[in-house]
TORKOLVEX-104064 format. One record per residue: x negated, y, z negated of N, C-alpha, C in turn. Coordinates in pm, whole numbers, padded with zeros to 5 digits, always signed. Layout:
# TORKOLVEX-104064
XYZXYZXYZ...
END
This chain:
# TORKOLVEX-104064
-01393+01497-00827-01387+01386-00782-01517+01297-00787-01531+01191-00842-01628+01094-00845-01733+01093-00715-01818+01043-00693-01900+01007-00589-01806+00886-00514-01773+00771-00583-01735+00651-00514-01591+00688-00466-01516+00802-00549-01393+00819-00477-01391+00920-00373-01502+00997-00346-01546+01117-00240-01581+01025-00129-01641+00903-00132-01671+00845-00049-01548+00716+00019-01500+00693-00087-01354+00633+00001-01311+00720+00078-01252+00822+00064-01203+00885+00090-01247+00957+00236-01408+00977+00257-01472+01006+00384-01445+00883+00449-01440+00781+00423-01451+00630+00508-01306+00643+00518-01212+00700+00457-01071+00664+00532-01024+00759+00615-01087+00884+00637-01114+01003+00716-01166+00953+00813-01307+00915+00843-01362+00894+00960-01323+00754+01034-01273+00654+00954-01204+00530+01020-01065+00576+01061-00979+00639+01047-00860+00711+01083-00915+00804+01208-00987+00877+01233-01046+00953+01333-01086+00834+01446-01163+00752+01394-01219+00642+01505-01125+00548+01545-00977+00495+01470-00894+00405+01516-00805+00529+01610-00807+00606+01572-00705+00685+01648-00791+00672+01798-00910+00707+01841-00967+00754+01920-00988+00617+02000-01015+00530+01908-01088+00383+02008-00981+00313+01965-00889+00287+01871-00775+00148+01840-00888+00079+01745-00835+00029+01666-00884-00056+01533-00969-00181+01605-00959-00241+01717-01005-00315+01777-01151-00304+01836-01151-00161+01871-01246-00116+01977-01348-00007+01845-01303-00016+01721-01405+00017+01632-01471-00077+01547-01620-00076+01512-01642-00138+01470-01685-00106+01286-01704-00199+01185-01765-00156+01063-01870-00049+01070-01943-00101+01171-02114-00009+01203-02062+00123+01218-01927+00118+01331-01926+00265+01354-01847+00349+01216-01801+00294+01162-01736+00340+01048-01847+00411+00931-01949+00297+00928-02035+00346+00864-02124+00471+00886-02177+00452+00987-02270+00535+01071-02158+00680+01081-02044+00697+01094-01963+00815+01097-01952+00881+00956-01944+00807+00876-01947+00831+00725-02091+00853+00686-02212+00793+00718-02372+00835+00721-02378+00735+00569-02304+00635+00564-02337+00554+00488-02406+00388+00545-02447+00316+00468-02490+00194+00504-02368+00109+00509-02367-00006+00590-02252-00086+00609-02203-00170+00451-02304-00202+00366-02321-00227+00269-02265-00150+00152-02251-00017+00181-02165+00084+00119-02020+00069+00134-01988+00066+00236-01859+00054+00319-01792-00083+00237-01848-00188+00228-01790-00297+00187-01784-00277+00042-01845-00202-00060-01837-00216-00178-01667-00105-00193-01628-00039-00113-01469+00024-00112-01363-00068-00054-01386-00131+00045-01332-00244+00122-01361-00352+00178-01338-00436+00199-01380-00581+00206-01405-00619+00368-01305-00539+00440-01286-00554+00594-01236-00414+00636-01265-00418+00774-01204-00302+00878-01065-00314+00858-01002-00412+00858-00873-00473+00839-00802-00413+00711-00866-00404+00644-00838-00362+00493-00815-00233+00480-00894-00161+00594-00907+00007+00571-00788+00035+00678-00773-00051+00754-00635+00027+00859-00537-00016+00793-00516-00131+00712-00375-00181+00620-00357-00035+00546-00446-00008+00469-00413+00062+00348-00394+00237+00413-00466+00265+00528-00456+00396+00585-00309+00397+00617-00265+00260+00695-00124+00257+00779-00008+00261+00627-00018+00182+00512+00074+00166+00451+00085+00271+00345-00028+00359+00332-00017+00458+00234+00063+00589+00349-00034+00584+00447+00049+00749+00536+00213+00676+00572+00263+00579+00568+00383+00532+00637+00474+00545+00520+00439+00524+00385+00499+00544+00310+00515+00727+00222+00457+00764+00273+00392+00932+00238+00505+00983+00350+00523+00959+00474+00603+00972+00551+00736+00962+00528+00786+00842+00496+00913+00826+00418+00974+00855+00303+00878+00925+00227+00925+01015+00062+00935+01146+00156+00902+01179+00252+00931+01327+00289+01024+01299+00392+01075+01215+00426+01167+01236+00511+01309+01239+00415+01322+01157+00331+01408+01109+00219+01434+01245+00147+01301+01348+00128+01310+01436+00014+01431+01541+00145+01411+01549+00242+01453+01642+00337+01609+01614+00337+01624+01463+00351+01740+01427+00366+01848+01407+00244+01770+01448+00146+01883+01476+00006+01858+01630-00047+01831+01714+00058+01858+01860+00034+02029+01878+00050+02065+01985-00041+02179+02056+00015+02211+02123+00069+02198+02113+00196+02202+02186+00343+02287+02132+00418+02344+02221+00507+02427+02156+00649+02351+02051+00720+02383+01938+00753+02332+01855+00863+02252+01917+00966+02279+02021+01011+02190+02057+01107+02071+02129+01101+02118+02186+00962+01950+02261+00932+01851+02128+00859+01911+02001+00792+01816+01907+00775+01812+01843+00900+01869+01811+00971+01820+01770+01135+01713+01826+01192+01725+01978+01179+01591+02053+01240+01521+02010+01140+01471+02017+01000+01386+01998+00952+01334+01864+00939+01398+01754+00973+01344+01652+01025+01248+01641+01128+01304+01691+01261+01220+01690+01356+01090+01795+01340+01132+01882+01251+01019+01998+01216+00884+01884+01153+00929+01778+01048+00880+01708+00973+00767+01623+01087+00793+01577+01191+00749+01491+01277+00670+01573+01386+00689+01684+01387+00612+01775+01505+00513+01890+01440+00527+01879+01309+00413+01905+01240+00309+01837+01192+00353+01701+01183+00260+01593+01132+00194+01576+01281+00232+01573+01359+00178+01593+01501+00096+01695+01558+00125+01811+01527+00022+01937+01528-00090+01959+01442-00044+01898+01306-00147+01929+01184-00206+01799+01215-00198+01673+01239-00297+01567+01197-00275+01487+01335-00307+01532+01454-00269+01405+01564-00334+01279+01559-00452+01281+01463-00504+01152+01484-00419+01026+01381-00330+01085+01297-00273+01020+01183-00125+00990+01288-00059+01106+01338+00026+01040+01415+00017+00947+01520-00070+00944+01596-00120+00845+01682-00133+00736+01633-00222+00710+01511-00263+00589+01430-00124+00537+01385-00040+00582+01358+00086+00534+01275+00173+00511+01417+00182+00578+01544+00249+00512+01623+00201+00405+01666+00094+00387+01741+00031+00302+01795+00011+00184+01696-00026+00162+01577-00071+00044+01492+00061+00012+01434+00193+00078+01444+00289+00038+01376+00309-00114+01404+00340-00204+01483+00332-00302+01522+00267-00411+01470+00130-00369+01428+00030-00466+01373+00041-00488+01261+00118-00346+01176+00136-00382+01031+00297-00360+00974+00388-00357+01075+00550-00368+01039+00560-00467+00919+00506-00582+00964+00548-00709+00906+00495-00687+00760+00435-00595+00713+00377-00560+00586+00456-00458+00514+00508-00387+00578+00575-00270+00556+00734-00309+00465+00723-00278+00347+00840-00258+00256+00965-00214+00343+01110-00273+00393+01193-00250+00431+01266-00160+00376+01253-00121+00236+01294+00003+00151+01256+00153+00204+01368+00220+00219+01388+00363+00266+01247+00461+00206+01205+00447+00059+01115+00491+00045+00966+00443+00082+00969+00368+00126+00837+00302+00192+00838+00273+00337+00939+00317+00414+00935+00296+00561+00996+00408+00616+00936+00489+00708+00974+00621+00719+01139+00576+00846+01131+00482+00889+01243+00430+00994+01370+00376+00932+01326+00329+00792+01455+00311+00703+01530+00447+00627+01410+00535+00627+01472+00616+00558+01526+00740+00665+01527+00718+00771+01614+00811+00896+01762+00723+00878+01686+00583+00906+01883+00532+00926+01966+00561+00785+01890+00579+00617+01940+00628+00543+01989+00751+00548+01913+00851+00623+01992+01005+00607+02092+00973+00718+02072+00927+00820+02202+00894+00896+02328+00804+00856+02293+00727+00761+02428+00658+00699+02477+00727+00641+02405+00816+00541+02470+00933+00471+02546+01034+00545+02483+01050+00643+02562+01203+00726+02681+01123+00778+02682+01003+00817+02814+00918+00840+02895+00922+00765+02875+00923+00633+02940+00884+00514+03042+01015+00496+02958+01121+00527+03005+01284+00498+03050+01337+00588+03077+01231+00712+03130+01294+00819+03069+01421+00887+02921+01415+00884+02851+01513+00935+02830+01454+01089+02825+01315+01098+02816+01284+01221+02921+01180+01269+02986+01141+01381+03083+01017+01420+03030+00896+01347+03128+00827+01287+03086+00671+01287+03019+00656+01399+02881+00578+01349+02799+00481+01445+02681+00396+01379+02660+00286+01432+02551+00190+01378+02439+00310+01345+02407+00340+01209+02307+00429+01178+02149+00376+01234+02145+00252+01221+01998+00182+01276+01967+00216+01409+02079+00200+01497+02055+00245+01650+02058+00402+01682+02120+00480+01564+02098+00604+01566+01960+00672+01571+01920+00561+01450+01794+00602+01417+01683+00608+01500+01725+00500+01581+01599+00475+01719+01635+00585+01816+01746+00583+01819+01713+00691+01954+01712+00831+01899+01709+00881+01783+01683+00988+01718+01526+01007+01705+01482+00851+01702+01334+00848+01635+01220+00880+01810+01353+00807+01905+01262+00788+02047+01293+00919+02095+01362+00997+02048+01398+01155+02085+01240+01257+02018+01193+01211+01951+01108+01302+01871+00934+01198+01902+00945+01100+01928+00840+01052+01936+00774+01042+02110+00869+01007+02171+00846+01045+02332+00755+01184+02361+00814+01273+02317+00793+01426+02377+00607+01397+02301+00616+01335+02190+00506+01327+02123+00382+01258+02184+00415+01173+02250+00375+01097+02328+00274+01144+02471+00382+01246+02510+00384+01291+02654+00241+01400+02590+00240+01477+02481+00151+01541+02420+00028+01476+02451+00029+01344+02327-00131+01285+02350-00172+01230+02459-00107+01210+02603-00148+01196+02717-00163+01299+02839-00145+01442+02746-00172+01541+02803-00067+01612+02897+00070+01529+02894+00169+01586+03036+00255+01694+02963+00238+01705+02809+00304+01803+02785+00155+01893+02680+00199+02031+02672+00068+02092+02613+00170+02193+02519+00076+02244+02426+00104+02344+02311+00161+02273+02197+00161+02345+02080+00246+02253+02002+00315+02205+02023+00399+02066+01942+00491+02017+01951+00593+02077+01879+00549+02181+01756+00636+02219+01642+00747+02366+01726+00692+02387+01858+00741+02497+01904+00829+02422+02020+00874+02296+02027+00982+02224+02098+01103+02180+02010+01061+02181+01872+01149+02156+01783+01336+02181+01806+01333+02341+01828+01447+02343+01878+01507+02272+01950+01445+02249+02111+01501+02146+02201+01549+02012+02147+01393+01957+02076+01418+01834+02022+01526+01836+01964+01566+01922+01837+01680+01886+01759+01791+01880+01853+01843+01995+01947+01941+01998+02027+01976+01861+02084+01878+01787+02109+01888+01655+02183+01946+01565+02108+01882+01557+01975+01898+01457+01900+02059+01498+01841+02070+01624+01836+02212+01656+01781+02323+01617+01883+02301+01616+02004+02405+01514+02101+02378+01431+02099+02299+01364+02082+02321+01187+02090+02361+01138+01975+02356+01207+01853+02394+01181+01689+02584+01207+01682+02565+01316+01816+02730+01360+01806+02773+01460+01678+02671+01556+01662+02687+01640+01552+02814+01763+01561+02854+01769+01705+02926+01905+01739+03095+01764+01759+03101+01664+01739+03223+01588+01783+03253+01523+01678+03232+01607+01532+03285+01490+01405+03420+01513+01385
END
């Protein structure tokens, strides 16, 4: 990897940690440069602004999450297994990279206007598509797939928020069976 690419990756890594801890508005370009160990001018060789760093971090990681959702949704397995894998995907993201999870969660409203609504770029649209396909296959009862996606994501995200604020402890992935059962009940997996 070239030095420029390494520096860019370090900028993104350190910015993500600072944004998750302090928020975008609470983080300065100077803070990021100091965390990376470069002069502010070096940072500007890679990004025009702090907002460009935040936008890049959000859009790239949001699209990667959407791709992961679609890959699980496309698997040829019973819906209950795919549902557990989807819940597990979000739980693993939280457990393995809580800064990224917090950044995506907290900053989604700041960047959603820039997000392509296509399921391949937007994990919410990807979840809705997976549920729409489950409805068509009669894996779950007929329902509004967007509302179903909102409810399912709420059942995953809210326990993560409780973890972020210390109301729940331990790995979120340990709660995948309980969250999957609750999500399945909301979606009506047992009543199709």
